[in-house]
C-alpha positions as CSV (number, residue, x, y, z in Angstrom):
1,M,-0.4,-9.8,-17.5
2,R,-2.2,-6.9,-15.8
3,L,-0.5,-4.4,-13.5
4,F,-2.3,-2.4,-10.9
5,F,-0.7,0.6,-9.3
6,V,-2.2,1.6,-6.0
7,R,-1.1,4.6,-4.0
8,H,-1.2,4.5,-0.3
9,G,-4.0,6.1,1.6
10,H,-3.8,9.6,3.1
11,P,-0.8,9.7,5.4
12,D,-0.1,11.3,8.8
13,Y,3.6,11.9,8.2
14,E,4.3,13.0,11.8
15,K,3.0,9.7,13.2
16,D,4.1,7.6,10.2
17,C,0.7,6.1,9.8
18,L,-2.6,6.5,7.9
19,T,-5.2,9.1,8.9
20,E,-8.8,8.1,9.3
21,L,-9.4,9.1,5.6
22,G,-6.4,7.0,4.7
23,H,-7.9,3.9,6.3
24,I,-11.1,4.5,4.4
25,Q,-9.2,4.8,1.2
26,A,-7.2,1.7,1.9
27,E,-10.3,-0.3,2.7
28,R,-12.0,0.9,-0.6
29,A,-8.9,-0.1,-2.6
30,A,-8.9,-3.5,-1.0
31,M,-12.6,-4.0,-1.7
32,R,-12.1,-2.9,-5.4
33,L,-9.1,-5.2,-5.9
34,K,-10.5,-8.2,-4.0
35,E,-12.1,-9.8,-7.0
36,E,-9.1,-9.4,-9.3
37,G,-7.4,-12.7,-8.6
38,I,-4.2,-11.1,-7.6
39,K,-1.5,-13.7,-6.9
40,K,1.5,-11.4,-6.0
41,I,1.9,-8.0,-4.5
42,Y,5.0,-5.9,-4.7
43,S,5.3,-2.9,-2.4
44,R,7.9,-0.2,-1.9
45,Q,8.4,-1.4,1.6
46,V,9.1,-5.0,0.6
47,F,11.5,-3.7,-2.1
48,F,13.3,-1.5,0.5
49,E,13.6,-4.4,2.9
50,Y,14.9,-6.6,0.0
51,I,17.7,-4.1,-0.8
52,G,18.5,-3.5,2.9
53,F,17.2,0.1,3.1
54,S,15.7,1.3,6.3
55,K,14.1,4.7,6.7
56,R,14.8,4.8,10.4
């Protein structure tokens, strides 16, 4: 088993979204990981939804 830890792209905390740089970083990460044969992805947001946590 191989584990990959990927941090989110550069955020704009006020607007709760990615900045232009963050979008570029996310696209580069996706391109890098595309060929890895990943079958499952676990994210913090999915975990929070699973346990019923909402940041709003």
